[in-house]
Structure formats: structure tokens, C-alpha cells
N, C-alpha and C positions, 0 to 999 in steps of 0.2 A: 286720229279716227281709236276710238274707245276698245279697245281689246274685247272680245266677246267673252261673255260668262258659261262656263262648261262645266258640265256635260248641259246640253238640250234634252229635256223632258215633253213628251208627246205623252196623249192618252194612255199606250202602251208601251213606249219604249224610251229607252234612253239613248242618246245619241252622244258620245262621250271622247277624247283622246285616244290616239292607241298608247300603249301599254309595251313591254318588253316582251312579257309573257302571254300578247294575242298572238304570236305566228302560231303556236298551238292549238288556239281555238278557230285560226283561218285556213289550216292546213286541208282539215277533213272537205273546205267549200272549196277551195282554189284546187286543190288536186282534182278535183271531178273533170272527167272530159267533157261533159257535158255544160258543164262551168266556163270552162276555158277553151269550150270553141270558137267562140265570137270573141275572147278577148286578144289582144297585142302577142301574150304569153304563152308559154305550153303550160300544162297541169303544174303545178309546184310543188317542188320536193320539201323536206324537210329545210334543208339549208337554204333555197329558194325564200320560203316563208320568214326565214329569220332576216335576210337579207331585203327583203320588201318591209318587211316589217318595222327595220332599222330603219329605211327612207323615210315612212309614213310618220313617224314620232314627230319631226320637227313639223309638219304641218299642222299648226293649229289656227292660223287665221288668216286671210289676205295682205293685212298690215305686216305681217310677218317677211323675213327674210325668203322664205320657201312659197311667199304669195298663192299660199293655199290652205283648205282647210280641209281635213280627211279624219272623219269620223267613225267610228265602231260603232253599229247598230246590234244592240241590246234589247231583250226582251225586258219590262220591268215585274220585279219582284209583285208576285200576289195575281199573276192573269192567272185566270181557272184553267183553262187549255193547256196550260205550260207551268213542270213544276219549276221553282225559281226564276233565275235569269237564266238568259243564254244569249251568246254571241249568235245574231244569222246572218250579220252580213256587213256591207258597210257601204259608204256615201261620202264624196269628195266634192270642192269645189273649186276652180284654179284657175286662176285669171289668164287671159289669154295676151301671149307674147306682146308685150309693150302698152298693155290698155291698161288701164286703173277701171275701165266701168264695162267690161265684157267678162265675162267666165264661163269657162265650160264645166259641167256636172254631169256625174256618171255613178254610179251606183252597180252592186252584186250583190245578191241573195242568194243563199242557202235554197235551194230549191225545195228542200223539205219543210220552209217556213213559209213557201208561195200558197196565196189563195185566201191569205187572212188580212189582206189593207195594210199589212207591216211598210213593204216598201213604199206604198203612194202617203204613208204615214210619215215617213221618212224624209220622204222627197218634198215634200208639201212643206215641210219642218225645214228643209235643207234652205229653199226657195224665200221662206222669211227670212230666212239670215242674210242672202243673197240682196235682196232687195230692200227689205227693211232694216237691217244691220248696215250694211256694206253700202249699202244705196244703189247699186247698179243699175246700168241701163239695161242689158240684155243679157240671158243664160239661154247658152247651147249643149244641146247632145248631139253625138254622133255616134251612131251604131250599123251593125251590119243587118239590114233587114231581114234573114232568116231569123234574129234573134227576137223575135214575135213579140214575146213577154216583155220586153224592154220597150219596143213601139208602143205596145198599149200602155205601160206603165206612163211614157213620154205624154201620148194622147188625154188619159184617164188625170193629170195631174194639168194638165191646162194648154201644154206644150202644143205649139201650132207645126207640122212636118214642112218645112219649106225647100228640102230638097230631095232628090235622090239621085246619087251620084253613081254612074254604072262604071264597074269596072276600075275604081281610081285607085284602089288601096290594095299591094302584092302583101298577103298575109298567110302565113302558112301552104306556102307552094302552090296558092290559085289567086288569080284577081278577086276581088270582093268588091261587092256594092257598099254606098256609105247612104245611110238615112241620117238626115241634118232636121231636128228637130230644134223651135227657137221659143222664147216668151220675152215680152220684154217687160218693165217694169207697168209701163201703161197696160199692156194686157191684165197683168195682174188685178193691178187697181180696178179693174170694168167689171172682173170675176164676181 
């Protein structure tokens, strides 16, 4: 398989691999209670940010040892509504254990950058990579149903809700539900 050419560029975004200095840019996003509430981790400290970014740096493609592609979402230079470029979140796909044809997708966006379609633009680009570059059969997303912004994004990009698992995950001191959204390569071709 050909390595993916990075960064990916959309009309308004640059999706690029992680760099060591990204911990500083991600800390204000991941340290927020409202962002971490539905994640498996607690809000980040500076130390956690360094550790987490170091884990993500080698995730440069599904064909690599990491079996994952983790990209920083950055606004492109020259957008009227924003000065310069800035990190507004991240997006990743990773192969399901033991599979070469199914991957999970996940995204985090700074709430301050919400409402402009940036997450939709990034997710559509990542689905393009998943299906067109890697030739995957299926991409799925799992989330807490209380994370309505994430569920709405999954629907907006054409994923179908396939399941609502009740109290199947113990997280942060409580049983939580899980929504599962999926998209097949054939779904995307029909869209």
C-alpha cells in the first residue's frame, strides 16, 4: 500500500501529523471539562498532554506499525473569520483489532470553533482517505449519546446509527450508554 501523502488539505483546513510542540496547542481543548466529559480520559494536565501527543506522533498511517492515522485539525491561512492558522482539534482512524478492512473514527473539536462546519469538513476528508486511499469496507464511530454534537456530526457526514447500547460502559463512576454509527464503502459511493 502506498503511504498517504500528508498533510491533507480541504477548502479551509489542513489535517497534518502531530508534532512534539502540539501538546501546548491541544492542552486548552482537552483540559476543558465540557470536552473531556464524554471522553474516556479526565481533563488533561500539561504532563498528560505531553504523554498523549507523544503517543500520537507515530500514528501516521494504517499501513504503519501503529495501524492508525491521527491528524491535527488546523485552520488554513487566509480564512476571513480567523487570524492566521490555529489548531482547532484532531481526528483519527484506527484499524479494529485483527482487521484490515474495518476502522473506527474519532474526532475532537474545540467548542470555540464549533458551528462553522470545520468538523464536518475534516470528517468527510478522513472518510475519503479511509475508503478511497485505504479501500476500507467499513468505518464506525462510538460515542456517549449525551454527546449530541458528535452524534449530529456522524449523521451529517452520512453515517447511520446502527445501535444504542444501554449502560454498556463503565466510565467516570457511572454506567453509560454507547451509540454506534457506521458507514460502508458502498454507502459512500451511493451518496
